[in-house]
MDAnalysis code that builds the backbone (N, CA, C; Angstrom):
import MDAnalysis as mda
import numpy as np

u = mda.Universe.empty(669, n_residues=223, atom_resindex=np.repeat(np.arange(223), 3), trajectory=True)
u.add_TopologyAttr("name", ["N", "CA", "C"] * 223)
u.add_TopologyAttr("resid", np.arange(1, 224))
u.add_TopologyAttr("resname", ["MET", "PHE", "ASP", "SER", "PHE", "LEU", "GLU", "GLY", "ALA", "LYS", "TYR", "TYR", "LYS", "TYR", "PRO", "SER", "ILE", "GLU", "VAL", "ALA", "ILE", "TYR", "SER", "LEU", "ILE", "LEU", "ALA", "LEU", "ILE", "LEU", "SER", "ALA", "VAL", "ILE", "ALA", "LEU", "THR", "TYR", "LYS", "ILE", "THR", "PHE", "ARG", "GLY", "ILE", "LYS", "PHE", "PRO", "TYR", "HIS", "MET", "PHE", "GLN", "ALA", "MET", "ILE", "LEU", "SER", "ALA", "ILE", "VAL", "THR", "SER", "MET", "ILE", "MET", "MET", "ALA", "ILE", "GLY", "ASN", "ASN", "ILE", "ALA", "VAL", "GLY", "ILE", "GLY", "ILE", "LEU", "GLY", "VAL", "VAL", "ALA", "ILE", "ILE", "ARG", "PHE", "ARG", "THR", "ARG", "PHE", "ARG", "ASN", "THR", "ARG", "ASN", "ILE", "ILE", "PHE", "LEU", "PHE", "ALA", "ALA", "LEU", "SER", "THR", "GLY", "ILE", "ALA", "THR", "GLY", "VAL", "TYR", "GLY", "TYR", "ALA", "ILE", "ALA", "LEU", "ALA", "GLY", "THR", "VAL", "ALA", "PHE", "CYS", "LEU", "THR", "ALA", "ILE", "LEU", "LEU", "TYR", "TYR", "SER", "PRO", "TYR", "GLY", "ARG", "SER", "PRO", "GLY", "THR", "ILE", "SER", "ARG", "ILE", "ASN", "PHE", "LEU", "LEU", "VAL", "GLU", "GLY", "GLN", "ASP", "PHE", "ASP", "SER", "VAL", "PHE", "ASN", "THR", "LEU", "LYS", "ASN", "PHE", "MET", "PHE", "ASN", "GLU", "SER", "LEU", "VAL", "GLU", "VAL", "ARG", "THR", "ARG", "GLU", "ASP", "GLY", "THR", "ARG", "TYR", "ASP", "TYR", "HIS", "CYS", "GLU", "ILE", "LYS", "SER", "PRO", "TYR", "ASP", "TRP", "LYS", "ASP", "VAL", "GLN", "ASN", "ALA", "LEU", "LYS", "ASN", "LYS", "VAL", "GLN", "ASP", "LEU", "ARG", "ILE", "GLN", "ASN", "LEU", "SER", "ARG", "GLU", "GLU", "VAL", "VAL"])
u.atoms.positions = np.array([
    [0.831, -1.206, 0.000],
    [0.000, 0.000, 0.000],
    [0.865, 1.255, 0.000],
    [1.943, 1.211, 0.816],
    [2.852, 2.361, 0.887],
    [3.524, 2.601, -0.459],
    [3.926, 1.518, -1.133],
    [4.587, 1.664, -2.426],
    [3.667, 2.315, -3.450],
    [2.406, 1.933, -3.423],
    [1.465, 2.512, -4.387],
    [1.244, 3.995, -4.099],
    [1.226, 4.370, -2.818],
    [1.079, 5.774, -2.471],
    [2.329, 6.562, -2.868],
    [3.497, 5.961, -2.624],
    [4.758, 6.646, -2.883],
    [4.974, 6.909, -4.362],
    [4.423, 6.052, -5.209],
    [4.586, 6.239, -6.643],
    [3.951, 7.540, -7.112],
    [2.857, 7.927, -6.507],
    [2.217, 9.181, -6.836],
    [1.637, 9.234, -8.230],
    [1.361, 8.095, -8.821],
    [0.860, 8.063, -10.186],
    [-0.642, 8.258, -10.244],
    [-1.312, 8.016, -9.145],
    [-2.769, 8.088, -9.134],
    [-3.208, 9.414, -8.545],
    [-4.140, 10.082, -9.226],
    [-4.673, 11.338, -8.730],
    [-6.110, 11.115, -8.296],
    [-6.410, 11.552, -7.090],
    [-7.735, 11.339, -6.530],
    [-8.562, 12.619, -6.675],
    [-9.579, 12.552, -7.486],
    [-10.449, 13.716, -7.638],
    [-11.189, 13.976, -6.337],
    [-11.688, 12.935, -5.728],
    [-12.336, 13.015, -4.412],
    [-11.666, 11.981, -3.517],
    [-10.618, 12.371, -2.783],
    [-9.862, 11.394, -1.988],
    [-10.710, 10.810, -0.867],
    [-10.441, 9.559, -0.574],
    [-11.115, 8.905, 0.551],
    [-10.547, 9.430, 1.858],
    [-11.187, 9.083, 2.961],
    [-10.722, 9.536, 4.268],
    [-9.333, 8.983, 4.570],
    [-9.051, 7.748, 4.090],
    [-7.728, 7.161, 4.327],
    [-6.636, 7.945, 3.606],
    [-6.912, 8.299, 2.350],
    [-5.928, 9.053, 1.564],
    [-5.725, 10.446, 2.150],
    [-6.811, 11.090, 2.549],
    [-6.704, 12.436, 3.119],
    [-5.892, 12.423, 4.407],
    [-6.165, 11.450, 5.266],
    [-5.422, 11.356, 6.526],
    [-3.949, 11.063, 6.257],
    [-3.690, 10.163, 5.318],
    [-2.301, 9.836, 4.973],
    [-1.565, 11.085, 4.494],
    [-2.214, 11.882, 3.639],
    [-1.578, 13.095, 3.113],
    [-1.287, 14.095, 4.228],
    [-2.242, 14.276, 5.118],
    [-2.067, 15.241, 6.198],
    [-0.988, 14.792, 7.182],
    [-0.958, 13.487, 7.482],
    [0.067, 12.973, 8.405],
    [1.454, 13.114, 7.790],
    [1.559, 12.818, 6.494],
    [2.858, 12.954, 5.835],
    [3.294, 14.415, 5.802],
    [2.358, 15.329, 5.554],
    [2.682, 16.758, 5.584],
    [3.156, 17.168, 6.968],
    [2.501, 16.631, 8.002],
    [2.895, 16.918, 9.388],
    [4.307, 16.429, 9.668],
    [4.614, 15.204, 9.279],
    [5.926, 14.620, 9.568],
    [7.032, 15.368, 8.827],
    [6.821, 15.606, 7.534],
    [7.867, 16.258, 6.737],
    [8.089, 17.704, 7.163],
    [7.012, 18.409, 7.458],
    [7.170, 19.798, 7.914],
    [7.830, 19.846, 9.289],
    [7.555, 18.835, 10.133],
    [8.211, 18.773, 11.435],
    [9.713, 18.544, 11.272],
    [10.098, 17.738, 10.298],
    [11.518, 17.520, 10.019],
    [12.179, 18.825, 9.585],
    [11.498, 19.578, 8.726],
    [12.033, 20.866, 8.280],
    [12.134, 21.833, 9.451],
    [11.113, 21.863, 10.314],
    [11.131, 22.753, 11.477],
    [12.251, 22.377, 12.442],
    [12.484, 21.088, 12.647],
    [13.575, 20.648, 13.523],
    [14.935, 21.005, 12.919],
    [15.041, 20.903, 11.604],
    [16.274, 21.310, 10.932],
    [16.518, 22.795, 11.120],
    [15.447, 23.568, 11.049],
    [15.548, 25.013, 11.294],
    [16.040, 25.283, 12.717],
    [15.521, 24.523, 13.674],
    [15.938, 24.713, 15.070],
    [17.398, 24.328, 15.270],
    [17.824, 23.235, 14.637],
    [19.208, 22.766, 14.777],
    [20.187, 23.773, 14.176],
    [19.810, 24.343, 13.037],
    [20.721, 25.237, 12.316],
    [20.494, 26.705, 12.639],
    [19.666, 26.983, 13.632],
    [19.372, 28.380, 13.974],
    [20.556, 29.001, 14.710],
    [20.935, 30.188, 14.286],
    [21.985, 30.947, 14.955],
    [21.387, 32.284, 15.359],
    [21.206, 32.468, 16.598],
    [20.620, 33.709, 17.075],
    [20.522, 33.702, 18.580],
    [20.033, 34.794, 19.126],
    [19.942, 34.917, 20.573],
    [18.674, 34.269, 21.104],
    [17.537, 34.566, 20.475],
    [16.250, 34.064, 20.945],
    [15.574, 33.275, 19.840],
    [15.296, 31.995, 20.102],
    [14.700, 31.145, 19.075],
    [13.228, 31.523, 18.869],
    [12.798, 31.756, 17.620],
    [11.400, 32.148, 17.357],
    [10.471, 30.933, 17.318],
    [9.882, 30.595, 18.445],
    [9.001, 29.427, 18.510],
    [7.755, 29.605, 17.648],
    [7.325, 30.837, 17.442],
    [6.172, 31.068, 16.563],
    [6.485, 30.651, 15.129],
    [7.749, 30.836, 14.717],
    [8.172, 30.419, 13.383],
    [8.168, 28.897, 13.283],
    [8.620, 28.236, 14.335],
    [8.643, 26.774, 14.387],
    [7.229, 26.217, 14.217],
    [6.273, 26.790, 14.938],
    [4.890, 26.325, 14.848],
    [4.274, 26.650, 13.491],
    [4.622, 27.827, 12.954],
    [4.050, 28.244, 11.668],
    [4.428, 27.292, 10.549],
    [5.650, 26.766, 10.565],
    [6.092, 25.835, 9.523],
    [5.213, 24.584, 9.507],
    [4.989, 24.012, 10.682],
    [4.228, 22.764, 10.764],
    [2.756, 22.999, 10.422],
    [2.184, 24.031, 11.002],
    [0.763, 24.287, 10.776],
    [0.475, 24.698, 9.332],
    [1.371, 25.479, 8.734],
    [1.137, 25.936, 7.363],
    [1.158, 24.780, 6.372],
    [2.008, 23.782, 6.619],
    [2.064, 22.627, 5.719],
    [0.758, 21.846, 5.753],
    [0.194, 21.677, 6.942],
    [-1.073, 20.951, 7.075],
    [-2.195, 21.703, 6.380],
    [-2.248, 23.013, 6.596],
    [-3.297, 23.827, 5.965],
    [-3.151, 23.820, 4.450],
    [-1.925, 23.936, 3.961],
    [-1.698, 23.937, 2.510],
    [-2.099, 22.620, 1.889],
    [-1.740, 21.519, 2.547],
    [-2.125, 20.209, 2.032],
    [-3.643, 20.071, 1.978],
    [-4.324, 20.532, 3.006],
    [-5.783, 20.467, 3.045],
    [-6.405, 21.295, 1.920],
    [-5.852, 22.485, 1.687],
    [-6.380, 23.347, 0.623],
    [-6.190, 22.707, -0.745],
    [-4.992, 22.140, -0.985],
    [-4.720, 21.527, -2.291],
    [-5.649, 20.350, -2.548],
    [-5.939, 19.552, -1.523],
    [-6.865, 18.434, -1.706],
    [-8.292, 18.929, -1.931],
    [-8.642, 20.035, -1.284],
    [-9.981, 20.587, -1.462],
    [-10.177, 21.144, -2.869],
    [-9.137, 21.739, -3.421],
    [-9.233, 22.296, -4.779],
    [-9.310, 21.191, -5.812],
    [-8.417, 20.196, -5.678],
    [-8.371, 19.129, -6.675],
    [-8.117, 19.712, -8.055],
    [-8.914, 19.274, -9.044],
    [-8.804, 19.840, -10.387],
    [-10.010, 20.706, -10.722],
    [-10.666, 21.221, -9.688],
    [-11.842, 22.057, -9.864],
    [-11.411, 23.522, -9.927],
    [-11.496, 24.114, -11.099],
    [-11.045, 25.490, -11.289],
    [-11.900, 26.463, -10.499],
    [-13.208, 26.217, -10.458],
    [-14.108, 27.120, -9.735],
    [-13.768, 27.163, -8.248],
    [-13.498, 25.992, -7.675],
    [-13.126, 25.948, -6.260],
    [-11.801, 26.675, -6.036],
    [-10.863, 26.488, -6.951],
    [-9.570, 27.151, -6.839],
    [-9.693, 28.661, -6.855],
    [-10.547, 29.170, -7.742],
    [-10.755, 30.620, -7.802],
    [-11.423, 31.115, -6.518],
    [-12.369, 30.330, -6.004],
    [-13.036, 30.715, -4.765],
    [-12.081, 30.795, -3.593],
    [-11.191, 29.794, -3.476],
    [-10.220, 29.802, -2.378],
    [-9.232, 30.936, -2.553],
    [-8.866, 31.218, -3.805],
    [-7.956, 32.335, -4.076],
    [-8.579, 33.649, -3.621],
    [-9.886, 33.782, -3.847],
    [-10.576, 34.988, -3.407],
    [-10.605, 35.117, -1.895],
    [-10.801, 33.993, -1.206],
    [-10.820, 34.018, 0.261],
    [-9.446, 34.398, 0.811],
    [-8.403, 33.816, 0.221],
    [-7.045, 34.123, 0.670],
    [-6.707, 35.588, 0.412],
    [-7.227, 36.137, -0.701],
    [-6.952, 37.533, -1.034],
    [-7.562, 38.483, -0.009],
    [-8.664, 38.052, 0.613],
    [-9.302, 38.896, 1.626],
    [-8.416, 39.010, 2.863],
    [-7.731, 37.906, 3.197],
    [-6.849, 37.895, 4.370],
    [-5.540, 38.584, 4.002],
    [-5.211, 39.631, 4.681],
    [-3.995, 40.385, 4.387],
    [-2.907, 39.996, 5.384],
    [-1.865, 39.381, 4.854],
    [-0.748, 38.967, 5.696],
    [0.267, 40.105, 5.730],
    [0.425, 40.696, 6.896],
    [1.289, 41.864, 7.016],
    [2.608, 41.559, 7.732],
    [2.878, 40.299, 7.983],
    [4.111, 39.946, 8.679],
    [5.312, 40.220, 7.785],
    [6.289, 40.914, 8.322],
    [7.512, 41.225, 7.574],
    [8.631, 40.288, 8.019],
    [9.298, 39.675, 7.031],
    [10.425, 38.788, 7.315],
    [11.712, 39.562, 7.075],
    [12.445, 39.814, 8.145],
    [13.716, 40.512, 8.002],
    [14.849, 39.559, 7.668],
    [14.643, 38.287, 7.943],
    [15.653, 37.280, 7.651],
    [15.169, 36.434, 6.475],
    [15.858, 36.518, 5.351],
    [15.442, 35.785, 4.154],
    [15.505, 34.278, 4.370],
    [16.346, 33.832, 5.277],
    [16.437, 32.401, 5.572],
    [15.124, 31.885, 6.142],
    [14.445, 32.693, 6.949],
    [13.149, 32.295, 7.489],
    [12.123, 32.100, 6.380],
    [12.186, 32.952, 5.364],
    [11.251, 32.829, 4.243],
    [11.451, 31.501, 3.526],
    [12.706, 31.136, 3.294],
    [13.009, 29.895, 2.573],
    [12.511, 28.687, 3.358],
    [12.727, 28.667, 4.666],
    [12.271, 27.525, 5.472],
    [10.747, 27.444, 5.495],
    [10.087, 28.583, 5.608],
    [8.628, 28.565, 5.590],
    [8.110, 28.117, 4.231],
    [8.755, 28.562, 3.166],
    [8.350, 28.146, 1.822],
    [8.590, 26.652, 1.616],
    [9.666, 26.128, 2.196],
    [9.937, 24.691, 2.100],
    [8.828, 23.894, 2.788],
    [8.379, 24.375, 3.957],
    [7.282, 23.706, 4.649],
    [5.995, 23.774, 3.842],
    [5.726, 24.925, 3.242],
    [4.548, 25.066, 2.379],
    [4.628, 24.112, 1.184],
    [5.829, 23.949, 0.663],
    [6.010, 23.071, -0.506],
    [5.682, 21.621, -0.180],
    [6.006, 21.185, 1.048],
    [5.640, 19.823, 1.435],
    [4.126, 19.675, 1.503],
    [3.460, 20.729, 1.961],
    [2.009, 20.706, 1.979],
    [1.414, 20.654, 0.585],
    [1.998, 21.410, -0.331],
    [1.522, 21.395, -1.720],
    [1.726, 20.020, -2.338],
    [2.933, 19.459, -2.149],
    [3.252, 18.166, -2.765],
    [2.370, 17.043, -2.223],
    [2.176, 17.012, -0.907],
    [1.314, 15.966, -0.346],
    [-0.150, 16.212, -0.683],
    [-0.523, 17.479, -0.883],
    [-1.902, 17.793, -1.230],
    [-2.299, 17.373, -2.627],
    [-1.298, 17.246, -3.511],
    [-1.573, 16.760, -4.877],
    [-1.076, 15.319, -5.042],
    [-0.789, 14.682, -3.912],
    [-0.430, 13.258, -3.859],
    [0.926, 12.965, -4.495],
    [1.796, 13.952, -4.511],
    [3.167, 13.731, -4.988],
    [4.058, 13.368, -3.821],
    [3.826, 12.202, -3.245],
    [4.504, 11.807, -2.010],
    [6.006, 11.621, -2.197],
    [6.384, 11.036, -3.324],
    [7.814, 10.829, -3.581],
    [8.537, 12.164, -3.707],
    [7.883, 13.124, -4.361],
    [8.475, 14.453, -4.505],
    [8.624, 15.118, -3.144],
    [7.575, 15.009, -2.317],
    [7.609, 15.624, -0.988],
    [8.716, 15.018, -0.135],
    [8.847, 13.703, -0.167],
    [9.853, 13.022, 0.647],
    [11.263, 13.347, 0.170],
    [11.482, 13.223, -1.151],
    [12.818, 13.489, -1.697],
    [13.205, 14.955, -1.516],
    [12.253, 15.856, -1.724],
    [12.544, 17.281, -1.572],
    [12.886, 17.651, -0.143],
    [12.180, 17.063, 0.817],
    [12.458, 17.351, 2.231],
    [13.841, 16.855, 2.624],
    [14.188, 15.648, 2.198],
    [15.515, 15.099, 2.517],
    [16.616, 15.960, 1.910],
    [16.449, 16.341, 0.632],
    [17.461, 17.159, -0.041],
    [17.599, 18.528, 0.628],
    [16.466, 19.132, 0.981],
    [16.498, 20.467, 1.594],
    [17.172, 20.425, 2.960],
    [16.798, 19.467, 3.799],
    [17.345, 19.396, 5.155],
    [18.835, 19.068, 5.150],
    [19.243, 18.165, 4.288],
    [20.663, 17.833, 4.203],
    [21.478, 19.035, 3.739],
    [20.951, 19.761, 2.754],
    [21.649, 20.952, 2.270],
    [21.753, 22.011, 3.352],
    [20.672, 22.209, 4.116],
    [20.685, 23.201, 5.198],
    [21.717, 22.834, 6.263],
    [21.822, 21.557, 6.592],
    [22.796, 21.121, 7.599],
    [24.223, 21.262, 7.078],
    [24.443, 20.922, 5.807],
    [25.775, 21.074, 5.223],
    [26.198, 22.541, 5.202],
    [25.281, 23.428, 4.852],
    [25.597, 24.860, 4.849],
    [25.881, 25.367, 6.259],
    [25.194, 24.785, 7.227],
    [25.382, 25.194, 8.629],
    [26.809, 24.905, 9.084],
    [27.361, 23.782, 8.665],
    [28.710, 23.403, 9.076],
    [29.783, 23.884, 8.104],
    [29.380, 24.538, 7.028],
    [30.340, 25.069, 6.065],
    [30.842, 26.431, 6.535],
    [31.896, 26.971, 5.882],
    [32.372, 28.311, 6.260],
    [31.307, 29.392, 6.114],
    [30.303, 29.146, 5.264],
    [29.245, 30.141, 5.065],
    [28.223, 30.131, 6.196],
    [28.335, 29.177, 7.097],
    [27.400, 29.103, 8.203],
    [28.033, 29.440, 9.528],
    [29.153, 30.152, 9.498],
    [29.853, 30.485, 10.742],
    [28.983, 31.366, 11.624],
    [29.214, 31.240, 12.892],
    [28.490, 32.068, 13.851],
    [29.031, 33.484, 13.818],
    [28.193, 34.474, 13.570],
    [28.681, 35.841, 13.474],
    [29.086, 36.398, 14.824],
    [30.047, 37.300, 14.787],
    [30.431, 37.972, 16.011],
    [29.427, 39.060, 16.357],
    [29.750, 39.803, 17.397],
    [28.873, 40.883, 17.820],
    [29.019, 42.064, 16.872],
    [27.905, 42.566, 16.362],
    [27.937, 43.736, 15.498],
    [27.905, 44.976, 16.376],
    [28.855, 45.864, 16.154],
    [28.958, 47.047, 16.997],
    [29.165, 48.292, 16.147],
    [28.747, 49.392, 16.733],
    [29.025, 50.701, 16.154],
    [30.086, 51.357, 17.019],
    [31.235, 51.663, 16.413],
    [32.358, 52.251, 17.133],
    [32.542, 53.681, 16.648],
    [32.456, 54.598, 17.557],
    [32.547, 56.011, 17.247],
    [33.622, 56.632, 18.142],
    [34.591, 57.324, 17.527],
    [35.659, 57.915, 18.318],
    [36.148, 59.212, 17.677],
    [36.827, 60.000, 18.479],
    [37.327, 61.306, 18.052],
    [38.846, 61.305, 18.115],
    [39.479, 61.774, 17.039],
    [40.925, 61.934, 17.004],
    [41.254, 63.415, 16.991],
    [42.110, 63.827, 17.910],
    [42.538, 65.220, 17.968],
    [43.947, 65.328, 17.388],
    [44.413, 66.535, 17.275],
    [45.741, 66.764, 16.697],
    [46.803, 66.041, 17.525],
    [47.654, 65.321, 16.820],
    [48.720, 64.575, 17.482],
    [48.429, 63.105, 17.658],
    [47.176, 62.698, 17.464],
    [46.814, 61.282, 17.568],
    [46.824, 60.653, 16.178],
    [47.466, 59.492, 16.058],
    [47.711, 58.858, 14.762],
    [46.564, 57.917, 14.396],
    [45.939, 58.153, 13.229],
    [44.837, 57.307, 12.795],
    [45.307, 55.892, 12.483],
    [46.458, 55.745, 11.832],
    [46.947, 54.412, 11.450],
    [47.146, 53.527, 12.678],
    [47.668, 54.102, 13.739],
    [47.878, 53.334, 14.969],
    [46.550, 52.880, 15.561],
    [45.556, 53.761, 15.530],
    [44.230, 53.415, 16.054],
    [43.585, 52.337, 15.197],
    [43.661, 52.491, 13.890],
    [43.019, 51.530, 12.994],
    [43.668, 50.158, 13.098],
    [44.994, 50.108, 13.204],
    [45.682, 48.821, 13.353],
    [45.296, 48.134, 14.662],
    [45.070, 48.925, 15.692],
    [44.608, 48.351, 16.958],
    [43.213, 47.778, 16.809],
    [42.338, 48.505, 16.114],
    [40.981, 48.020, 15.879],
    [40.976, 46.732, 15.073],
    [41.880, 46.616, 14.108],
    [41.929, 45.419, 13.258],
    [42.199, 44.159, 14.066],
    [42.848, 44.301, 15.216],
    [43.115, 43.138, 16.050],
    [41.850, 42.591, 16.709],
    [40.830, 43.433, 16.793],
    [39.600, 43.043, 17.492],
    [38.389, 42.894, 16.573],
    [38.468, 43.353, 15.346],
    [37.270, 43.371, 14.511],
    [37.570, 42.903, 13.095],
    [36.481, 42.532, 12.403],
    [36.549, 42.219, 10.979],
    [35.247, 42.686, 10.343],
    [35.209, 42.656, 9.011],
    [34.061, 43.171, 8.260],
    [33.748, 44.614, 8.640],
    [34.821, 45.387, 8.836],
    [34.602, 46.766, 9.239],
    [34.086, 47.602, 8.060],
    [33.214, 48.520, 8.357],
    [32.627, 49.388, 7.331],
    [32.599, 50.813, 7.857],
    [33.277, 51.709, 7.142],
    [33.303, 53.112, 7.539],
    [31.968, 53.752, 7.188],
    [31.278, 54.251, 8.198],
    [29.958, 54.856, 7.999],
    [30.071, 56.341, 7.715],
    [30.905, 57.031, 8.506],
    [30.966, 58.491, 8.375],
    [32.260, 59.016, 8.964],
    [32.785, 60.080, 8.338],
    [33.927, 60.828, 8.867],
    [33.518, 62.297, 8.919],
    [33.630, 62.883, 10.095],
    [33.247, 64.287, 10.263],
    [34.415, 65.072, 10.843],
    [34.751, 66.155, 10.168],
    [35.815, 67.042, 10.650],
    [35.185, 68.192, 11.414],
    [35.638, 68.355, 12.667],
    [35.090, 69.396, 13.528],
    [36.234, 70.246, 14.074],
    [35.877, 71.271, 14.815],
    [36.895, 72.161, 15.361],
    [37.809, 71.449, 16.347],
    [37.228, 70.500, 17.089],
    [38.032, 69.813, 18.105],
    [38.733, 68.574, 17.583],
    [38.551, 68.224, 16.286],
    [39.218, 67.061, 15.716],
    [38.374, 66.381, 14.650],
    [38.697, 65.130, 14.362],
    [37.988, 64.348, 13.339],
    [37.316, 63.155, 14.001],
    [36.019, 63.012, 13.751],
    [35.252, 61.921, 14.351],
    [35.034, 60.831, 13.303],
    [35.304, 59.572, 13.691],
    [35.146, 58.409, 12.821],
    [34.028, 57.518, 13.362],
    [33.246, 56.987, 12.438],
    [32.111, 56.141, 12.804],
    [32.198, 54.850, 11.991],
    [32.293, 53.699, 12.671],
    [32.447, 52.405, 12.022],
    [31.338, 51.442, 12.456],
    [30.939, 50.580, 11.528],
    [30.177, 49.372, 11.843],
    [31.121, 48.193, 11.638],
    [31.124, 47.258, 12.568],
    [32.035, 46.124, 12.444],
    [31.530, 44.966, 13.290],
    [32.181, 43.823, 13.123],
    [31.937, 42.663, 13.958],
    [33.152, 42.441, 14.851],
    [32.894, 42.353, 16.141],
    [33.987, 42.116, 17.083],
    [34.271, 40.625, 17.147],
    [35.526, 40.280, 16.987],
    [35.917, 38.877, 16.962],
    [35.687, 38.215, 18.311],
    [35.263, 36.964, 18.253],
    [35.176, 36.156, 19.473],
    [36.588, 35.730, 19.865],
    [36.962, 35.731, 21.139],
    [36.138, 35.888, 22.348],
    [36.141, 37.312, 22.893],
    [36.538, 38.314, 22.074],
    [36.608, 39.682, 22.557],
    [35.212, 40.288, 22.684],
    [35.123, 41.359, 23.457],
    [33.896, 42.128, 23.531],
    [34.257, 43.608, 23.560],
    [33.241, 44.470, 23.715],
    [33.471, 45.909, 23.635],
    [34.393, 46.418, 24.734],
    [34.444, 45.726, 25.871],
    [35.326, 46.160, 26.953],
    [36.796, 46.021, 26.553],
    [37.115, 44.951, 25.803],
    [38.487, 44.761, 25.344],
    [38.891, 45.873, 24.378],
    [37.967, 46.228, 23.472],
    [38.243, 47.307, 22.522],
    [38.416, 48.627, 23.265],
    [37.574, 48.862, 24.247],
    [37.641, 50.106, 25.015],
    [38.960, 50.228, 25.767],
    [39.415, 49.145, 26.356],
    [40.686, 49.175, 27.093],
    [41.870, 49.399, 26.163],
    [41.798, 48.847, 24.951],
    [42.910, 48.978, 24.006],
    [43.000, 50.388, 23.425],
    [41.874, 51.094, 23.369],
    [41.860, 52.405, 22.713],
    [41.768, 53.587, 23.671],
    [41.650, 53.323, 24.950],
    [41.346, 54.407, 25.887],
    [42.417, 55.488, 25.916],
    [43.671, 55.157, 25.604],
    [44.741, 56.152, 25.608],
    [45.102, 56.633, 24.210],
    [44.402, 56.154, 23.201],
    [44.742, 56.502, 21.818],
    [43.712, 57.396, 21.147],
    [42.493, 57.451, 21.676],
    [41.429, 58.252, 21.064],
    [40.714, 59.055, 22.155],
    [39.841, 59.950, 21.699],
    [39.018, 60.749, 22.597],
    [37.542, 60.410, 22.367],
    [36.784, 60.495, 23.443],
    [35.325, 60.337, 23.363],
    [34.942, 59.059, 22.616],
    [35.431, 57.916, 23.099],
    [35.135, 56.631, 22.476],
    [33.739, 56.163, 22.863],
    [32.936, 55.797, 21.856],
    [31.581, 55.296, 22.085],
    [31.410, 53.980, 21.332],
    [30.943, 52.950, 22.031],
    [30.714, 51.636, 21.418],
    [29.291, 51.199, 21.742],
    [28.557, 50.836, 20.710],
    [27.159, 50.441, 20.870],
    [26.919, 49.137, 20.115],
    [26.374, 48.135, 20.798],
    [26.009, 46.890, 20.139],
    [24.727, 47.091, 19.339],
    [24.713, 46.524, 18.130],
    [23.582, 46.690, 17.224],
    [22.990, 45.340, 16.872],
    [21.705, 45.336, 16.526],
    [21.090, 44.146, 15.931],
    [21.373, 44.187, 14.445],
    [21.261, 43.031, 13.794],
    [21.568, 42.983, 12.363],
    [20.567, 43.778, 11.539],
    [19.361, 43.985, 12.067],
    [18.381, 44.752, 11.338],
    [18.710, 46.239, 11.317],
    [19.554, 46.683, 12.287],
    [19.925, 48.082, 12.356],
    [21.067, 48.427, 11.422],
    [21.756, 47.405, 10.905],
    [22.899, 47.634, 10.038],
    [22.455, 47.533, 8.594],
    [22.546, 48.598, 7.856],
    [22.113, 48.621, 6.463],
    [23.299, 48.280, 5.577],
])
């Protein structure tokens, strides 16, 4: 029975209760695997449990909708109209979250049209790729993003200050340079290398610059 379902060659215009339950359970299992992969590969301070739940629930709802539509164009247009009434205003600041949610939706679509082999193979390929990327150099844990602002007065050497900063930071980006009567103010965005923190930078620069200000930023604040 499982082999016949996995082949996905048969399309059910009006699925039986057994087929519908099988599709929904498979959507639940595969979306849960994707959600667990998201949790394993998540790098951040606070894990978004609402995102975890949304992946699983959205796959079940999508599978149910696809089975309800079937090959009935009128029903499809009606459901499209209902969905259009609901305005989703949630903004995703992390594109990775969009991809994981879309992957969960895709499992719902595939199981809803009885493409079980596609749903299973796609979930395995997606999760393995996500885990490989997590352990690759492109999945490194980012350091603390900070805004470093300091003032140099006459007699203080910029090269010496910058070389000191290079020992503690990478991916530095010069935001602004302002020349004032009391000196030149520099403003940088950068990532502080682990295991250092802003206190280490402050101690290293306290005798080399004036009016040193260091502020930790979220990634959404850095353009």
